[in-house]
NUZA-876333 format. One line per field, with one value per residue (C-alpha): residue number from 1; residue in three letters; x, y, z. Coordinates in steps of 0.25 Angstrom, whole numbers. Example, Ala and Ser with C-alpha at 12.3 -4.5 7.8 and 13.67 -1.06 7.14 Angstrom:
num	1_2
residuo	Ala_Ser
east	49_55
north	-18_-4
up	31_29
This chain:
num	1_2_3_4_5_6_7_8_9_10_11_12_13_14_15_16_17_18_19_20_21_22_23_24_25_26_27_28_29_30_31_32_33_34_35_36_37_38_39_40_41_42_43_44_45_46_47_48_49_50_51_52_53_54_55_56_57_58_59_60_61_62_63_64_65_66_67_68_69_70_71_72_73_74_75_76_77_78_79_80_81_82_83_84_85_86_87_88_89_90_91_92_93_94_95_96_97_98_99_100_101_102_103_104_105_106_107_108_109_110_111_112_113_114_115_116_117_118_119_120_121_122_123_124_125_126_127_128_129_130_131_132_133_134_135_136_137_138_139_140_141_142_143_144_145_146_147_148_149_150_151_152_153_154_155_156_157_158_159_160_161_162_163_164_165_166_167_168_169_170_171_172_173_174_175_176_177_178_179_180_181_182_183_184_185_186_187_188_189_190_191_192_193_194_195_196_197_198_199_200_201_202_203_204_205_206_207_208_209_210_211_212_213_214_215_216_217_218_219_220_221_222_223_224_225_226_227_228_229_230_231_232_233_234_235_236_237_238_239_240_241_242_243_244_245_246_247_248_249_250_251_252_253_254_255_256_257_258_259_260_261_262_263_264_265_266_267_268_269_270_271_272_273_274_275_276_277_278_279_280_281_282_283_284_285_286_287_288_289_290_291_292_293_294_295_296_297_298_299_300_301_302_303_304_305_306_307_308_309_310_311_312_313_314_315_316_317_318_319_320_321_322_323_324_325_326_327_328_329_330_331_332_333_334_335_336_337_338_339_340_341_342_343_344_345_346_347_348_349_350_351_352_353_354_355_356_357_358_359_360_361_362_363_364_365_366_367_368_369_370_371_372_373_374_375_376_377_378_379_380_381_382_383_384_385_386_387_388_389_390_391_392_393_394_395_396_397_398_399_400_401_402_403_404_405_406_407_408_409_410_411_412_413_414_415_416_417_418_419_420_421_422_423_424_425_426_427_428_429_430_431_432_433_434_435_436_437_438_439_440_441_442_443_444_445_446_447_448_449_450_451_452_453_454_455_456_457_458_459_460_461_462_463_464_465_466_467_468_469_470_471_472_473_474_475_476_477_478_479_480_481_482_483_484_485_486_487_488_489_490_491_492_493_494_495_496_497_498_499_500_501_502_503_504_505_506_507_508_509_510_511_512_513_514_515_516_517_518_519_520_521_522_523_524_525_526_527_528_529_530_531_532_533_534_535_536_537_538_539_540_541_542_543_544_545_546_547_548_549_550_551_552_553_554_555_556_557_558_559_560_561_562_563_564_565_566_567_568_569_570_571_572_573_574_575_576_577_578_579_580_581_582_583_584_585_586_587_588_589_590_591_592_593_594_595_596_597_598_599_600_601_602_603_604_605_606_607_608_609_610_611_612_613_614_615_616_617_618_619_620_621_622_623_624_625_626_627_628_629_630_631_632_633_634_635_636_637_638_639_640_641_642_643_644_645_646_647_648_649_650_651_652_653_654_655_656_657_658_659_660_661_662_663_664_665_666_667_668_669_670_671_672_673_674_675_676_677_678_679_680_681_682_683_684_685_686_687_688_689_690_691_692_693_694_695_696_697_698_699_700_701_702_703_704_705_706_707_708_709_710_711_712_713_714_715_716_717_718_719_720_721_722_723_724_725_726_727_728_729_730_731_732_733_734_735_736_737_738_739_740_741_742_743_744_745_746_747_748_749_750_751_752_753_754_755_756_757_758_759_760_761_762_763_764_765_766_767_768_769_770_771_772_773_774_775_776_777_778_779_780_781_782_783_784_785_786_787_788_789_790_791_792_793_794_795_796_797_798_799_800_801_802_803_804_805_806_807_808_809_810_811_812_813_814_815_816_817_818_819_820_821_822_823_824_825_826_827_828_829_830_831_832_833_834_835_836_837_838_839_840_841_842_843_844_845_846_847_848_849
residuo	Unk_Unk_Unk_Unk_Unk_Unk_Unk_Unk_Unk_Unk_Unk_Unk_Unk_Unk_Unk_Unk_Unk_Unk_Unk_Unk_Unk_Unk_Unk_Unk_Unk_Unk_Unk_Unk_Unk_Unk_Unk_Unk_Unk_Unk_Unk_Unk_Unk_Unk_Unk_Unk_Unk_Unk_Unk_Unk_Unk_Unk_Unk_Unk_Unk_Unk_Unk_Unk_Unk_Unk_Unk_Unk_Unk_Unk_Unk_Unk_Unk_Unk_Unk_Unk_Unk_Unk_Unk_Unk_Unk_Unk_Unk_Unk_Unk_Unk_Unk_Unk_Unk_Unk_Unk_Unk_Unk_Unk_Unk_Unk_Unk_Unk_Unk_Unk_Unk_Unk_Unk_Unk_Unk_Unk_Unk_Unk_Unk_Unk_Unk_Unk_Unk_Unk_Unk_Unk_Unk_Unk_Unk_Unk_Unk_Unk_Unk_Unk_Unk_Unk_Unk_Unk_Unk_Unk_Unk_Unk_Unk_Unk_Unk_Unk_Unk_Unk_Unk_Unk_Unk_Unk_Unk_Unk_Unk_Unk_Unk_Unk_Unk_Unk_Unk_Unk_Unk_Unk_Unk_Unk_Unk_Unk_Unk_Unk_Unk_Unk_Unk_Unk_Unk_Unk_Unk_Unk_Unk_Unk_Unk_Unk_Unk_Unk_Unk_Unk_Unk_Unk_Unk_Unk_Unk_Unk_Unk_Unk_Unk_Unk_Unk_Unk_Unk_Unk_Unk_Unk_Unk_Unk_Unk_Unk_Unk_Unk_Unk_Unk_Unk_Unk_Unk_Unk_Unk_Unk_Unk_Unk_Unk_Unk_Unk_Unk_Unk_Unk_Unk_Unk_Unk_Unk_Unk_Unk_Unk_Unk_Unk_Unk_Unk_Unk_Unk_Unk_Unk_Unk_Unk_Unk_Unk_Unk_Unk_Unk_Unk_Unk_Unk_Unk_Unk_Unk_Unk_Unk_Unk_Unk_Unk_Unk_Unk_Unk_Unk_Unk_Unk_Unk_Unk_Unk_Unk_Unk_Unk_Unk_Unk_Unk_Unk_Unk_Unk_Unk_Unk_Unk_Unk_Unk_Unk_Unk_Unk_Unk_Unk_Unk_Unk_Unk_Unk_Unk_Unk_Unk_Unk_Unk_Unk_Unk_Unk_Unk_Unk_Unk_Unk_Unk_Unk_Unk_Unk_Unk_Unk_Unk_Unk_Unk_Unk_Unk_Unk_Unk_Unk_Unk_Unk_Unk_Unk_Unk_Unk_Unk_Unk_Unk_Unk_Unk_Unk_Unk_Unk_Unk_Unk_Unk_Unk_Unk_Unk_Unk_Unk_Unk_Unk_Unk_Unk_Unk_Unk_Unk_Unk_Unk_Unk_Unk_Unk_Unk_Unk_Unk_Unk_Unk_Unk_Unk_Unk_Unk_Unk_Unk_Unk_Unk_Unk_Unk_Unk_Unk_Unk_Unk_Unk_Unk_Unk_Unk_Unk_Unk_Unk_Unk_Unk_Unk_Unk_Unk_Unk_Unk_Unk_Unk_Unk_Unk_Unk_Unk_Unk_Unk_Unk_Unk_Unk_Unk_Unk_Unk_Unk_Unk_Unk_Unk_Unk_Unk_Unk_Unk_Unk_Unk_Unk_Unk_Unk_Unk_Unk_Unk_Unk_Unk_Unk_Unk_Unk_Unk_Unk_Unk_Unk_Unk_Unk_Unk_Unk_Unk_Unk_Unk_Unk_Unk_Unk_Unk_Unk_Unk_Unk_Unk_Unk_Unk_Unk_Unk_Unk_Unk_Unk_Unk_Unk_Unk_Unk_Unk_Unk_Unk_Unk_Unk_Unk_Unk_Unk_Unk_Unk_Unk_Unk_Unk_Unk_Unk_Unk_Unk_Unk_Unk_Unk_Unk_Unk_Unk_Unk_Unk_Unk_Unk_Unk_Unk_Unk_Unk_Unk_Unk_Unk_Unk_Unk_Unk_Unk_Unk_Unk_Unk_Unk_Unk_Unk_Unk_Unk_Unk_Unk_Unk_Unk_Unk_Unk_Unk_Unk_Unk_Unk_Unk_Unk_Unk_Unk_Unk_Unk_Unk_Unk_Unk_Unk_Unk_Unk_Unk_Unk_Unk_Unk_Unk_Unk_Unk_Unk_Unk_Unk_Unk_Unk_Unk_Unk_Unk_Unk_Unk_Unk_Unk_Unk_Unk_Unk_Unk_Unk_Unk_Unk_Unk_Unk_Unk_Unk_Unk_Unk_Unk_Unk_Unk_Unk_Unk_Unk_Unk_Unk_Unk_Unk_Unk_Unk_Unk_Unk_Unk_Unk_Unk_Unk_Unk_Unk_Unk_Unk_Unk_Unk_Unk_Unk_Unk_Unk_Unk_Unk_Unk_Unk_Unk_Unk_Unk_Unk_Unk_Unk_Unk_Unk_Unk_Unk_Unk_Unk_Unk_Unk_Unk_Unk_Unk_Unk_Unk_Unk_Unk_Unk_Unk_Unk_Unk_Unk_Unk_Unk_Unk_Unk_Unk_Unk_Unk_Unk_Unk_Unk_Unk_Unk_Unk_Unk_Unk_Unk_Unk_Unk_Unk_Unk_Unk_Unk_Unk_Unk_Unk_Unk_Unk_Unk_Unk_Unk_Unk_Unk_Unk_Unk_Unk_Unk_Unk_Unk_Unk_Unk_Unk_Unk_Unk_Unk_Unk_Unk_Unk_Unk_Unk_Unk_Unk_Unk_Unk_Unk_Unk_Unk_Unk_Unk_Unk_Unk_Unk_Unk_Unk_Unk_Unk_Unk_Unk_Unk_Unk_Unk_Unk_Unk_Unk_Unk_Unk_Unk_Unk_Unk_Unk_Unk_Unk_Unk_Unk_Unk_Unk_Unk_Unk_Unk_Unk_Unk_Unk_Unk_Unk_Unk_Unk_Unk_Unk_Unk_Unk_Unk_Unk_Unk_Unk_Unk_Unk_Unk_Unk_Unk_Unk_Unk_Unk_Unk_Unk_Unk_Unk_Unk_Unk_Unk_Unk_Unk_Unk_Unk_Unk_Unk_Unk_Unk_Unk_Unk_Unk_Unk_Unk_Unk_Unk_Unk_Unk_Unk_Unk_Unk_Unk_Unk_Unk_Unk_Unk_Unk_Unk_Unk_Unk_Unk_Unk_Unk_Unk_Unk_Unk_Unk_Unk_Unk_Unk_Unk_Unk_Unk_Unk_Unk_Unk_Unk_Unk_Unk_Unk_Unk_Unk_Unk_Unk_Unk_Unk_Unk_Unk_Unk_Unk_Unk_Unk_Unk_Unk_Unk_Unk_Unk_Unk_Unk_Unk_Unk_Unk_Unk_Unk_Unk_Unk_Unk_Unk_Unk_Unk_Unk_Unk_Unk_Unk_Unk_Unk_Unk_Unk_Unk_Unk_Unk_Unk_Unk_Unk_Unk_Unk_Unk_Unk_Unk_Unk_Unk_Unk_Unk_Unk_Unk_Unk_Unk_Unk_Unk_Unk_Unk_Unk_Unk_Unk_Unk_Unk_Unk_Unk_Unk_Unk_Unk_Unk_Unk_Unk_Unk_Unk_Unk_Unk_Unk_Unk_Unk_Unk_Unk_Unk_Unk_Unk_Unk_Unk_Unk_Unk_Unk_Unk_Unk_Unk_Unk_Unk_Unk_Unk_Unk
east	545_559_568_584_594_607_614_607_610_624_624_617_624_639_648_657_672_682_696_708_721_730_741_732_737_738_731_739_737_721_721_729_719_705_712_713_699_692_696_685_672_661_668_658_668_681_689_702_704_719_719_712_714_705_697_682_676_662_659_648_649_643_656_666_672_679_689_689_692_703_711_710_716_727_729_731_742_736_732_720_718_704_689_684_671_666_656_647_645_633_641_630_637_648_645_658_672_679_669_673_689_686_679_689_699_693_691_705_709_698_703_698_695_702_693_686_678_667_655_652_641_634_638_644_658_664_674_681_684_694_688_674_675_678_691_697_688_676_673_666_674_660_660_675_672_659_666_678_670_662_676_677_664_654_641_644_634_637_629_624_619_617_602_606_604_617_612_604_593_592_583_593_603_593_592_606_614_620_609_606_617_618_603_607_620_612_604_612_621_607_604_619_616_604_609_622_614_605_616_624_630_626_638_631_643_643_656_671_681_698_694_680_667_655_640_631_629_645_641_630_637_648_639_632_646_648_634_634_648_650_650_659_669_668_669_680_687_687_693_704_707_706_715_703_704_689_675_672_689_688_674_676_691_682_671_682_690_678_674_689_692_679_669_659_649_656_660_645_642_651_646_632_633_643_635_621_629_635_618_615_626_624_608_611_622_611_601_612_613_597_599_609_599_589_595_597_583_579_579_569_572_561_557_547_553_547_550_553_539_532_531_535_545_550_563_575_579_594_592_586_595_597_586_575_563_556_542_538_525_522_528_539_553_561_569_581_587_581_574_556_552_537_528_527_528_533_547_552_567_569_578_587_586_580_570_556_550_546_551_543_545_543_550_563_566_576_573_580_580_574_566_551_539_528_516_518_521_537_543_559_570_583_594_602_604_601_617_618_606_608_601_611_623_618_616_630_638_630_638_650_650_655_668_674_677_674_684_679_678_694_695_688_693_708_704_696_710_717_706_703_717_719_708_710_725_718_707_719_728_717_711_727_736_729_728_742_748_742_734_720_708_708_694_691_701_698_683_689_698_688_678_689_689_676_677_688_681_677_665_655_667_670_655_651_656_651_639_636_641_632_620_622_625_613_604_608_608_592_589_598_612_622_635_646_655_655_666_656_645_654_662_649_646_659_658_653_653_645_648_636_636_623_617_614_615_607_600_592_601_590_594_584_586_579_583_590_594_601_611_609_611_604_591_586_585_597_605_597_601_615_617_610_618_631_626_619_633_635_630_631_617_616_618_606_597_600_599_586_579_581_577_565_562_565_577_589_600_591_603_604_617_631_637_651_665_657_665_661_668_669_662_659_651_652_656_652_651_639_638_653_654_658_647_648_640_641_644_644_658_661_660_667_680_680_687_685_684_681_665_661_646_641_635_634_640_630_633_620_622_620_606_599_594_598_585_587_601_601_609_622_630_645_652_655_639_634_644_637_622_628_632_619_612_621_621_606_602_614_607_595_602_602_615_619_624_630_627_639_648_663_660_646_637_622_614_612_604_601_599_594_594_583_588_584_572_579_593_589_585_597_607_600_603_616_618_611_621_634_635_642_635_645_639_648_645_649_637_638_639_625_616_627_623_608_609_617_607_595_600_607_623_634_642_644_653_648_656_665_672_672_686_681_672_682_691_679_677_692_692_679_688_699_690_681_685_674_676_666_655_651_637_634_629_641_645_648_653_663_675_670_663_674_683_673_675_660_653_639_632_616_607_613_603_605_618_630_642_636_634_648_655_648_652_638_627_612_604_593_594_590_598_592_601_611_609_602_617_625_616_617_633_636_625_634_647_640_636_648_654_645_648_662_664_653_659_673_668_660_672_683_672_671_686_689_681_683_697_692_679_667_664_661_660_644_649_658_648_634_640_653_651_634_629_639_637_624_624_633_625_612_619_622_608_603_610_598_589_592_585_585_577_566_564_550_547_552_541_531_534
north	345_339_345_342_341_347_334_330_345_342_331_335_347_349_358_369_370_380_379_388_381_391_382_375_383_375_365_355_358_358_344_339_347_341_327_327_331_324_311_314_309_317_330_336_345_349_364_368_382_385_399_403_392_386_373_371_357_355_342_334_339_325_318_327_339_352_347_335_344_352_340_333_348_348_333_339_348_359_369_374_388_390_387_398_403_413_424_435_449_460_472_481_494_488_491_494_488_499_495_479_484_491_479_470_478_478_463_459_461_454_440_426_433_426_432_444_446_457_459_473_470_463_468_457_453_439_434_421_418_408_409_410_409_422_431_433_444_437_442_432_434_439_452_454_454_463_471_474_476_488_494_494_504_493_485_470_459_443_438_422_415_418_421_431_446_453_466_477_480_494_501_498_510_521_516_514_524_530_533_543_546_552_557_566_571_575_582_591_593_598_607_612_613_623_631_635_639_646_653_656_672_671_668_658_654_641_638_639_629_632_647_643_647_637_638_629_621_618_612_603_598_595_587_582_575_569_563_556_554_545_532_537_542_529_521_531_527_513_516_522_512_501_510_509_523_522_529_531_535_544_552_550_560_569_571_575_581_592_594_598_606_613_608_602_603_593_584_584_582_572_564_565_562_549_544_545_538_527_524_524_515_505_508_505_492_487_487_479_470_465_457_450_450_446_433_430_434_422_411_408_411_398_386_376_361_348_339_327_326_334_347_358_368_384_385_395_390_393_381_371_358_348_338_347_347_360_364_375_381_388_402_399_401_386_386_379_371_357_346_346_334_335_346_354_370_378_385_400_399_411_416_403_401_415_406_413_402_393_378_369_358_345_335_331_345_356_367_378_387_403_396_398_388_395_385_372_365_359_350_353_344_354_350_363_369_386_389_379_383_388_401_402_400_408_421_416_417_429_434_429_435_449_439_441_454_456_462_474_476_473_485_493_489_491_505_508_505_515_525_531_533_540_549_552_557_565_571_573_581_588_593_597_600_614_619_616_619_630_636_632_633_620_620_618_609_600_600_595_583_580_576_570_560_557_554_544_531_523_518_517_513_501_495_496_483_474_479_476_463_461_466_459_445_446_450_437_428_432_428_415_417_415_422_419_434_448_442_432_443_451_440_433_449_450_436_438_421_412_396_386_373_364_355_362_373_376_363_360_347_339_328_317_306_308_296_283_276_263_257_242_231_240_246_259_252_246_258_268_255_255_270_273_261_268_284_281_283_295_309_316_323_313_300_306_307_292_286_293_292_275_277_282_271_260_256_256_244_241_235_224_231_233_246_249_256_267_281_294_301_313_321_308_300_287_273_260_245_239_223_223_233_245_255_272_281_296_304_297_302_292_280_285_285_272_260_257_242_230_228_219_216_223_212_207_198_188_191_198_211_224_227_216_205_190_187_197_200_214_217_227_238_237_250_257_254_260_273_275_274_284_295_296_295_303_316_315_316_326_335_335_340_328_322_310_297_284_273_261_249_250_243_253_261_257_266_282_290_306_314_328_340_352_365_376_385_396_392_399_413_413_412_421_432_428_431_442_448_445_431_422_408_395_382_372_357_343_338_334_344_340_343_357_362_359_367_377_381_380_389_398_397_404_392_378_367_354_340_345_340_347_351_354_366_372_374_380_389_392_395_403_413_414_420_430_443_442_427_415_412_396_392_376_368_371_356_349_361_365_367_377_383_385_391_400_414_412_398_399_388_383_379_380_381_371_365_367_367_377_386_385_385_391_406_410_401_400_394_388_382_396_401_415_418_419_430_435_434_441_452_452_451_463_471_471_473_487_490_487_496_506_508_506_518_525_525_530_542_546_545_551_563_567_564_575_585_585_590_604_605_601_589_592_580_580_575_565_559_560_556_550_539_539_543_533_522_522_523_508_502_507_503_489_486_489_473_468_472_463_450_437_439_427_422_422_409_409_419_411_400
up	547_546_541_536_546_548_545_532_527_529_524_509_508_504_510_503_510_506_510_510_503_501_497_486_475_463_456_460_476_472_467_479_488_480_479_495_499_487_495_506_505_503_494_483_477_478_472_474_470_470_466_480_488_490_492_490_495_494_502_512_524_529_523_525_534_533_541_530_519_526_530_516_511_521_518_503_510_510_522_524_528_530_525_516_514_505_513_507_511_506_504_495_496_488_474_467_465_473_485_483_483_498_502_498_503_516_517_513_528_535_540_535_521_509_497_494_482_480_472_471_460_469_483_488_495_497_504_506_521_528_542_547_563_572_573_585_588_586_572_562_547_541_552_548_533_535_543_535_523_532_535_520_519_516_525_521_525_524_513_518_504_490_491_502_497_500_493_497_493_482_490_503_496_498_514_516_526_514_508_519_522_507_507_520_512_502_509_516_505_497_509_510_495_497_508_498_489_498_505_496_498_512_519_529_536_545_549_544_542_539_537_528_528_527_525_531_516_517_532_524_513_522_531_517_514_528_527_515_514_525_519_506_518_526_512_508_521_519_505_511_520_510_501_490_480_477_476_492_495_484_486_501_498_490_501_511_502_498_511_516_505_508_497_505_494_484_496_500_486_483_496_492_478_481_491_482_469_480_483_468_464_477_471_456_460_470_457_450_461_459_448_458_469_460_456_470_474_465_474_484_500_504_499_503_505_508_519_520_529_519_525_519_525_519_521_516_501_506_516_506_502_491_493_499_491_489_485_475_472_460_461_469_467_466_479_474_464_461_456_455_462_460_454_438_438_428_434_431_429_424_436_433_417_412_406_406_403_414_414_417_427_433_442_441_434_441_445_449_463_458_449_450_449_441_442_449_462_463_474_472_478_481_473_477_490_488_487_475_466_453_456_467_459_447_458_463_448_445_458_455_441_445_452_439_432_417_409_411_426_424_416_424_437_431_426_440_448_437_436_450_456_442_443_460_456_446_454_465_454_449_464_466_456_450_464_465_452_448_460_455_464_474_477_461_459_473_466_453_460_469_455_451_463_461_448_452_456_444_453_440_430_439_441_427_424_436_437_422_423_436_429_417_424_433_421_414_427_428_412_414_410_420_416_426_425_418_409_402_401_395_387_381_375_369_360_346_345_354_353_356_358_350_362_373_368_354_357_367_371_373_363_357_348_335_325_329_315_315_305_301_311_321_326_332_345_345_340_353_362_361_359_373_378_374_377_392_398_392_396_382_377_365_373_383_373_366_380_382_367_370_382_378_368_378_371_380_384_395_401_388_383_391_389_394_389_388_383_379_366_368_357_348_356_366_365_373_376_371_376_372_358_357_354_350_350_345_333_321_317_331_322_309_319_324_319_305_310_299_297_310_313_324_332_347_354_349_334_333_325_332_334_329_338_339_331_318_316_308_297_300_291_291_298_285_279_292_293_278_285_295_284_279_291_301_290_290_305_307_295_305_315_324_332_327_334_329_337_333_336_333_321_316_318_320_321_322_335_329_341_340_349_348_346_356_352_355_349_335_341_352_340_330_342_345_329_329_341_333_338_332_336_334_337_343_342_345_336_321_309_305_318_320_307_309_322_319_307_317_325_318_322_315_315_320_322_324_331_341_349_363_363_349_353_362_351_343_354_354_338_340_350_342_331_340_350_359_362_362_370_370_374_378_388_398_401_388_380_393_385_375_385_394_383_377_382_388_390_393_397_393_405_414_425_436_431_439_427_417_430_435_423_411_411_404_409_402_415_403_390_383_371_372_383_374_364_379_385_374_372_389_387_376_383_396_389_383_397_403_392_395_410_408_399_402_417_411_402_414_421_412_408_421_426_412_417_434_433_423_432_423_433_448_459_456_444_448_456_449_436_438_450_454_438_431_443_441_427_425_435_427_415_418_425_410_407_418_407_396_395_385_372_370_356_351_353_367_370_363_371
């Protein structure tokens, strides 16, 4: 059995090096550094991040070393202050913004930590570190980071790869140490309460403190507060150290003050109920994280690799390298992105594209990690390593979606920053002013102030938006819609205008030649031969259709035609020299714009008219006559919904090629559903008026605009945006419509599975070519916006009612904890989980298929 050597692995893999270059603080600096590093052989990509002072270089380690890269940076005149790398840590107990703030404060003082990013919704902390060894005391950077997080009151564990499970299972919450101490505290509180009722009036005294006597029940209350309150007091201590006015600090102050003020029952109740609330909140948050965990679990752990000697070996999927051949049997998950070498199978691609109907795969076709071979055996050549697979990128992008806060989250954070200190100050005033000013009961007003203190923490209010965003985004990812951030999720639902590209969006984008009409002086073979020769260097779909059709008919130049000076005419067609004569292939108006030359017979060097053989010359039409013919042929073809391509020379057209693109079967249904939801659907296309009208009438768009160049599409996006308050959503193929997609409020890319450009640049990516996901996206977005509004205003309303009732004695500590903290946290999380039940509608014809 042979295995690739370490040296071979190094040669066929690349290394990514991130360097800290603080002085690189402007585009000019970045340009100098990039130019200097790019001189090295083996550099694959360079990314200069001016705002963070980082340089990220990907290179071939067999040709370049880390030292070489550093030397080139320094040669550009910039000092390198260390290598930067990201490290991630699982912190399951960090489940709110307050927790995240304490962790960030604790990490700020750790040597070697450059940037800190907390993700409470997924329970992760990611830090950028600039040192990797040990300090003078021999402590590794990981140990220092874990210790610092521990000092903030949270347990942390380093995470290895993208597929590592960073979160404890939901059942572990109820087996944790805190669950045990909370249970003991609750039992002591219950026993104490039972004794107090049983011994009422017996005057059974156990001990005396400061002139006051206590019964046995009071002792049990104090013990219950101490047992259940240990985690609270510990976290409160760390909050005080980090100067964080959060829930742990407020609860700790409340428990200690209650016991000190001879209200042990209230202190014990506060400790037990708050601990129960924390456990329930952690459990519900863990349920919210399940959707993200499900994405992580899609990729298989092992893979069967066929070695060069024909032997098979089972290896961890994460160790697969580009070029490995993996064997996938029926019912097994495909372990990596790759290309089928042998075999045929129906593959369930729903984890990636959301499409429930399996796709038939055969030799030469692309498959994705995490999809399932249902009915056949496949041999797949690995094209991407585990951490670069489509599935891994989806997981990373879903996790990254919570980095960018929505407008509502920013509002909530600003409100919470002002709300908490105001209510704390009000609580102190309620507890002290009535007794001091009017001689009211210290005991009564202390309890009312304590209640306000509990109400002061806006936990449920703060988590109401992020938990909804993550629930919506992960639900969409499971259904083949990748949303790159919460603000995009919100923006889609707020928009009432959808701009749609035609080719590849409303239509399948698989063009085929339907008509070849030669003009006088040519035949259809000659028209195709010259068209395909001119278009062979173009990447446009129409060009590929013409070249493919010519090859199918066996009509190609076979090297007989000398082609040169190719030029793409943006939005119009192409120009090329064929046998020394300038030829044009493009839109009909391209020929109307050519110079109006005097009539010259189109001939070859031998004096034979174009399209004729030496023995049988063909008659020709002059330029004006040919244009007259075009005026009849072009409208007819366009009225049939076909794209018209004219082939000709500078002198005259020689033929017409009709190209058609099939409308997607679900396009009419999707447009109808969108219009039913009040969305104005506008088709923007560079195609001709006739074709655009035919497609628009077929699918039922509200309006269409044809014959648009890329900059004209951009202008239409701006015009539509000015006409609406909710912004414009644009859907296209993610590449050809890049300017319009970037300008729109939200850019949606079609068919992004396996397409790096679309995955990285689009705001929203439909993983499959399925327009049924558009109505689903709008429905999900609007449902998410509704859930967020419900959570925010319900949290505010409940807090306001409780805060208003506390000074009058209508609300107790128990109400504040059970309703204001525990109840609302569970309510907003449960409400957010409703988004997971949103699934795409399927047209009846799809069900029949």
